[in-house]
C-alpha positions in Angstrom: 74.6 -7.6 38.9 71.9 -10.3 39.6 68.2 -9.0 40.0 65.5 -11.4 40.8 62.0 -10.6 40.3 58.8 -12.6 41.7 55.5 -11.9 40.0 52.5 -12.7 42.1 48.9 -11.9 42.6 49.8 -9.2 44.8 52.0 -6.0 43.5 55.5 -5.4 44.1 56.9 -2.3 46.0 60.1 -0.3 46.6 61.1 -0.7 50.3 63.7 1.7 51.8 66.1 -0.1 54.4 68.2 2.7 56.0 70.8 2.7 53.2 69.6 0.4 50.2 66.2 0.0 48.3 65.2 -3.6 47.3 62.4 -5.1 45.7 60.2 -6.8 48.2 57.1 -8.9 48.1 54.2 -7.1 50.0 53.5 -10.1 52.1 57.2 -10.5 53.3 60.2 -8.3 54.2 62.6 -10.3 52.5 64.8 -8.2 50.3 64.7 -9.9 46.6 68.0 -7.8 45.7 71.1 -6.7 47.2 71.9 -3.7 44.9 71.9 -0.3 46.4 70.0 1.9 44.3 70.9 4.9 46.2 74.4 4.8 44.4 72.9 5.4 41.0 74.1 8.1 39.1 71.8 9.9 36.8 74.0 11.2 33.9 73.5 15.0 33.0 73.0 16.2 29.6 75.3 19.0 28.5 74.1 22.4 27.9 74.1 22.1 24.3 72.1 19.1 24.5 69.6 21.0 26.2 69.4 23.7 23.8 69.0 21.5 21.0 66.0 19.6 23.0 64.3 23.0 23.4 64.5 23.5 19.6 62.5 20.3 19.5 59.4 22.0 21.2 56.9 23.2 18.4 56.5 26.9 18.7 54.1 29.1 16.8 55.0 30.2 13.3 56.6 33.8 13.4 54.4 36.4 12.6 55.1 40.1 11.6 53.6 41.3 14.9 54.0 38.4 17.7 51.6 40.5 19.9 48.7 40.6 17.7 46.1 38.0 18.6 45.8 35.2 16.6 42.3 34.4 15.0 40.5 31.4 16.6 39.2 28.9 13.9 35.5 28.5 14.0 34.3 25.2 14.5 31.7 24.1 11.9 28.6 22.3 12.8 28.2 18.9 11.2 25.6 19.1 8.6 22.6 17.5 9.4 20.9 15.2 6.9 17.6 16.7 5.2 16.3 13.4 5.8 16.3 11.1 8.8 16.9 7.4 9.1 13.4 6.5 10.1 11.9 9.1 7.4 13.7 7.0 4.7 12.5 3.9 6.4 9.0 4.6 6.3 9.2 6.3 2.9 10.6 3.0 1.7 7.9 0.9 3.6 5.2 3.2 2.0 6.0 3.5 -1.8 7.3 -0.3 -1.6 4.1 -1.6 -0.2 2.1 0.7 -2.6 3.7 -0.6 -5.8 3.6 -4.3 -4.5 -0.2 -3.9 -3.5 -1.1 -2.4 -7.2 1.0 -4.8 -8.9 -1.0 -7.7 -6.9 -4.3 -6.3 -7.8 -3.8 -5.5 -11.3 -2.5 -9.2 -11.9 -6.2 -10.2 -10.6 -7.7 -7.7 -12.5 -6.0 -8.9 -15.8 -7.3 -12.4 -14.8 -10.8 -11.4 -14.4 -10.8 -9.0 -17.4 -9.3 -11.7 -19.8 -12.2 -14.3 -18.4 -14.9 -11.6 -19.1 -13.5 -10.6 -22.6 -12.0 -14.0 -23.8 -14.1 -14.2 -27.1 -13.4 -10.9 -28.2 -9.5 -11.2 -27.3 -9.4 -14.3 -29.2 -10.9 -12.9 -32.2 -8.7 -9.8 -32.1 -5.0 -9.9 -33.1 -2.6 -10.5 -30.0 -0.5 -7.3 -30.8 -3.7 -5.2 -30.6 -4.6 -6.8 -27.3 -1.4 -6.3 -25.8 -0.1 -3.0 -26.8 -3.5 -1.3 -27.5 -5.4 -2.5 -24.8 -3.7 -3.8 -21.7 -0.9 -1.5 -22.1 -3.6 1.2 -21.8 -5.6 -0.4 -19.8 -3.6 -1.2 -16.7 -2.4 2.4 -16.0 -5.8 3.6 -16.2 -6.9 1.2 -13.8 -4.4 1.8 -11.2 -4.7 5.6 -11.6 -8.5 5.3 -10.9 -7.9 3.4 -7.7 -4.7 4.8 -6.5 -6.1 6.8 -3.5 -7.9 3.9 -2.2 -4.8 1.8 -2.7 -2.8 4.4 -0.7 -5.2 4.0 2.0 -4.9 0.1 2.3 -1.2 0.4 1.9 -0.8 2.7 5.1 -3.2 0.5 7.0 -1.3 -2.7 6.2 2.4 -1.7 6.8 1.7 0.7 9.6 -0.2 -2.2 11.4 2.8 -4.3 10.6 5.1 -1.6 12.2 2.8 -1.3 15.4 2.5 -5.2 15.8 6.5 -5.2 15.8 6.3 -2.5 18.4 8.5 -0.2 15.9 6.3 2.5 16.3 6.4 2.4 20.1 10.2 2.4 19.9 10.0 5.6 17.7 7.8 7.4 20.2 10.0 6.1 23.2 12.9 7.9 21.3 11.0 11.3 21.5 9.4 11.5 18.1 6.0 12.9 18.3 2.9 11.5 16.4 2.9 14.9 14.6 6.5 14.3 13.6 5.7 10.6 12.4 3.1 11.6 10.3 5.6 13.8 7.8 7.2 10.7 6.1 3.7 9.6 5.5 2.6 12.9 4.1 5.8 13.1 1.9 5.1 9.8 0.5 1.4 10.7 -0.1 2.8 13.7 -1.9 4.9 11.9 -4.4 1.9 9.5 -5.1 -0.7 12.4 -5.6 1.6 14.3 -7.9 2.2 11.1 -9.8 -1.4 10.6 -10.2 -2.4 14.0 -10.9 0.0 14.4 -13.7 -1.3 10.8 -15.0 -5.0 12.0 -14.9 -4.5 15.3 -16.5 -2.2 14.7 -19.3 -1.3 11.1 -19.7 -4.1 8.7 -19.2 -6.7 10.5 -21.7 -4.5 9.9 -24.6 -4.1 6.4 -23.6 -7.8 6.0 -23.2 -8.4 6.8 -26.9 -6.5 3.8 -28.0 -8.3 1.8 -25.3 -12.0 2.8 -26.0 -11.0 2.5 -29.8 -10.3 -1.5 -29.0 -13.3 -2.0 -27.1 -15.5 -0.5 -29.5 -14.0 -2.5 -32.5 -13.6 -5.9 -30.5 -15.8 -6.1 -27.5 -18.9 -3.8 -27.6 -19.4 -0.8 -29.7 -20.5 1.9 -27.6 -19.6 4.8 -29.9 -22.7 7.2 -30.8 -22.7 7.0 -34.7 -26.3 8.6 -35.1 -28.1 11.7 -33.4 -31.8 13.0 -33.9 -33.1 16.7 -33.7 -29.9 18.1 -33.0 -30.1 21.7 -32.2 -27.2 24.0 -30.9 -25.7 27.3 -31.1 -22.8 28.1 -33.7 -22.2 31.2 -32.2 -23.8 34.0 -30.3 -27.1 34.9 -32.2 -26.7 32.0 -34.8 -28.5 28.5 -34.2 -28.2 25.2 -36.2 -30.6 22.4 -36.3 -30.5 19.0 -38.2 -33.2 16.5 -38.1 -30.6 13.7 -38.2 -26.9 13.2 -38.5 -24.9 9.7 -39.4 -21.4 9.7 -38.5 -20.5 6.6 -40.3 -21.2 8.7 -43.9 -20.4 12.0 -42.4 -24.0 13.4 -43.7 -26.8 15.1 -42.2 -30.2 15.7 -43.3 -32.9 18.9 -43.3 -30.3 21.5 -42.3 -31.5 24.8 -41.1 -29.3 27.7 -39.7 -30.8 30.9 -38.6 -29.3 34.2 -37.4 -31.1 36.6 -34.9 -30.2 40.2 -34.3 -31.9 40.3 -31.0 -35.3 39.0 -31.3 -35.6 39.5 -35.0 -34.7 37.1 -37.4 -32.2 38.2 -40.0 -31.3 35.4 -42.2 -32.3 31.8 -42.8 -30.4 28.8 -44.6 -31.6 25.6 -45.3 -30.4 22.4 -47.1 -31.7 19.1 -47.8 -28.4 17.5 -46.8 -24.9 18.5 -45.6 -21.6 16.8 -45.4 -18.8 16.9 -43.2 -15.1 16.4 -44.0 -12.1 16.0 -42.1 -10.7 19.5 -42.6 -13.7 20.9 -40.7 -15.8 22.0 -44.0 -19.4 21.6 -44.2 -21.0 21.4 -47.6 -24.6 22.3 -48.0 -26.4 20.7 -50.9 -29.5 22.2 -52.4 -29.6 25.0 -50.3 -31.8 28.0 -50.0 -30.5 31.5 -48.5 -33.4 34.0 -47.2 -32.2 37.4 -45.8 -34.9 39.5 -44.2 -34.6 43.6 -44.3 -37.7 44.9 -42.7 -40.4 43.7 -44.8 -38.2 42.9 -47.7 -37.0 39.3 -48.2 -34.1 38.1 -50.8 -34.4 34.6 -51.7 -31.1 32.7 -53.2 -30.8 29.2 -54.1 -28.0 26.8 -55.0 -26.9 23.3 -55.6 -23.9 23.2 -53.4 -21.9 25.6 -51.4 -19.0 25.1 -48.7 -18.7 27.0 -45.6 -16.8 26.6 -42.2 -19.1 26.3 -39.4 -17.8 26.2 -35.7 -19.5 22.8 -35.4 -17.9 19.3 -34.9 -19.8 16.0 -34.8 -18.1 15.4 -31.4 -20.3 18.5 -30.1 -23.4 16.6 -30.4 -22.6 12.9 -30.7 -21.6 12.4 -26.9 -20.6 8.8 -26.3 -20.6 7.3 -22.8 -16.7 7.5 -22.3 -15.9 10.6 -24.5 -15.0 12.5 -21.4 -12.2 10.0 -20.3 -10.3 10.7 -23.8 -9.7 14.5 -23.4 -7.0 16.0 -21.2 -8.0 18.2 -18.6 -7.2 21.6 -20.4 -9.4 20.2 -23.4 -12.3 19.0 -21.2 -12.3 22.5 -19.9 -12.6 24.3 -23.1 -14.9 21.6 -24.3 -17.1 22.4 -21.2 -17.0 26.1 -21.8 -17.7 25.8 -25.5 -20.8 23.4 -24.8 -22.2 25.7 -22.4 -21.8 28.8 -24.4 -23.9 26.8 -26.9 -26.7 25.8 -24.8 -25.9 22.3 -25.1 -27.2 20.0 -22.0 -25.8 16.7 -20.7 -22.8 17.7 -19.6 -22.5 16.4 -16.2 -20.5 13.6 -17.0 -18.0 15.8 -18.4 -17.9 18.1 -15.4 -18.0 15.1 -12.9 -14.7 14.0 -15.1 -13.1 17.1 -14.6 -13.7 17.5 -10.9 -13.1 13.9 -10.1 -9.3 14.3 -11.2 -8.6 16.8 -8.6 -10.8 15.3 -5.8 -9.1 11.9 -5.9 -5.9 13.5 -5.8 -6.9 15.3 -2.7 -8.3 12.2 -1.3 -4.8 10.5 -1.2 -3.8 12.7 1.7 -7.1 12.5 3.6 -7.0 8.9 3.5 -3.5 8.6 4.7 -4.2 10.5 7.8 -6.9 8.2 8.5 -5.1 5.3 7.8 -1.9 6.3 10.1 -4.4 7.3 12.8 -6.1 3.8 12.8 -3.2 1.5 12.5 -0.6 3.3 14.8 -1.7 1.5 18.1 -1.1 -2.1 18.6 -4.5 -3.8 19.1 -5.2 -7.1 20.3 -6.7 -8.7 17.3 -3.5 -8.1 15.5 -3.3 -6.0 11.9 -6.1 -8.2 10.5 -8.7 -6.0 12.5 -7.1 -2.8 11.1 -7.1 -4.0 7.6 -11.0 -4.9 8.1 -11.7 -1.4 9.2 -9.5 -0.1 6.3 -11.4 -2.1 3.7 -14.9 -0.9 5.2 -13.8 2.6 5.1 -12.7 2.1 1.5 -15.8 0.6 0.2 -17.9 3.1 2.2 -16.0 6.0 0.4 -16.5 4.4 -3.0 -20.2 4.0 -2.3 -20.7 7.6 -1.0 -18.9 9.0 -4.1 -21.3 6.9 -6.4 -24.1 8.2 -4.6 -23.0 11.7 -4.7 -22.5 11.4 -8.6 -26.0 10.2 -9.0 -27.2 13.4 -7.4 -25.2 15.3 -9.6 -26.5 13.6 -12.6 -30.1 14.0 -11.7 -29.4 17.7 -11.2 -29.9 17.6 -7.3 -26.2 19.2 -6.7 -23.5 20.8 -8.8 -20.7 18.5 -9.9 -18.0 20.2 -8.0 -20.2 19.7 -4.9 -21.0 16.3 -5.4 -17.4 15.3 -5.8 -16.2 17.0 -3.0 -18.8 16.0 -0.5 -17.0 12.8 0.4 -13.7 14.5 0.9 -15.4 17.1 3.1 -17.1 14.2 5.5 -13.6 12.2 5.5 -11.7 15.2 6.2 -13.8 15.6 9.3 -13.3 11.9 10.3 -9.5 12.4 9.9 -9.4 15.2 12.0 -11.1 13.4 14.8 -9.0 10.2 14.3 -5.8 12.2 14.3 -6.5 13.9 17.5 -7.7 10.7 19.2 -4.1 8.9 17.9 -2.4 12.1 19.0 -3.3 11.6 22.6 
């Protein structure tokens, strides 16, 4: 049998001519094959083969009761990731830009600080300069200005996203402005928790070494002398020293009086007292007077040791002492000094409130930064960065002014530290509603 096929652009078809089938081209009626397809015999499979072919069909596995309905498998929904791709993208941008901005600014600060303290650093050993000063100074400086770094970071990279129309693409995909703020607040939370832990527990012990270095090699700001010291030892017991020298741990013209209501019960006087590292006070050339009505008992001696609930740190208060105490220690110190009637505690109370107020400022400034820089403006991101720097400096200036009010006694330290946050919270709410529209 000879069969000829011709393949052209048109399709071949089967044409039936009375008694034969042939492959012809659609454009002509010429038969391309003389073979009679009607004479084809289709072989039939035997019954055995048909039975074997039926066995090839997949039947369900036999069960004890074929009439019982089979349980249907419940399709499991795919687990949604707990963090979206754009969330991870923004968090990565946020934290990466924040760390880069801090490192860049710290490099500039180190250069200026070396230039300012060059003479002292050339005199001090290099090991102390690196490990005792800079290793403790850089975390302290970065932590102090972390909320402002957060603000500048948000302004910078969000303006860049808006300039590249990435925020427009997110909004077009159905993401609301409220949903867009979630990764920003997550990043701000991570930074706020880190800075809070550093402020409460890590930075104060590091400040002890840093301040020791500056007092020894740069400028001694430690208070080693005190005059006319008066404080409450415990309720009803008052102590007085005309002068105390911390270098020799010795005080002069010491007096301690005990009262029962308004009645004087006893009085101890000494020419000088000495304090040791174990917390003991030694009274030299002392006199004890006890009063019982009109009767007075007098006792004299050359030396007596006593334990007084007094530490030189309680009345020799230096400028940076509040930075060397952890927050629990700072709270106990403030309560202890208030019970003794010690004044001049505004710096300690301001430091305590500042550590929490600056942590809350990270969230407020994040909302302001996102609201300002989420729109693409004609001037580019330079305009947003300029506005961000202006708000940053105004925040610092406003906080400095309120601290001055607290030191002068016009406001409480807590109110002084939280007034900037309250005002900038109102600004953040207004800008948020404006940006969300």
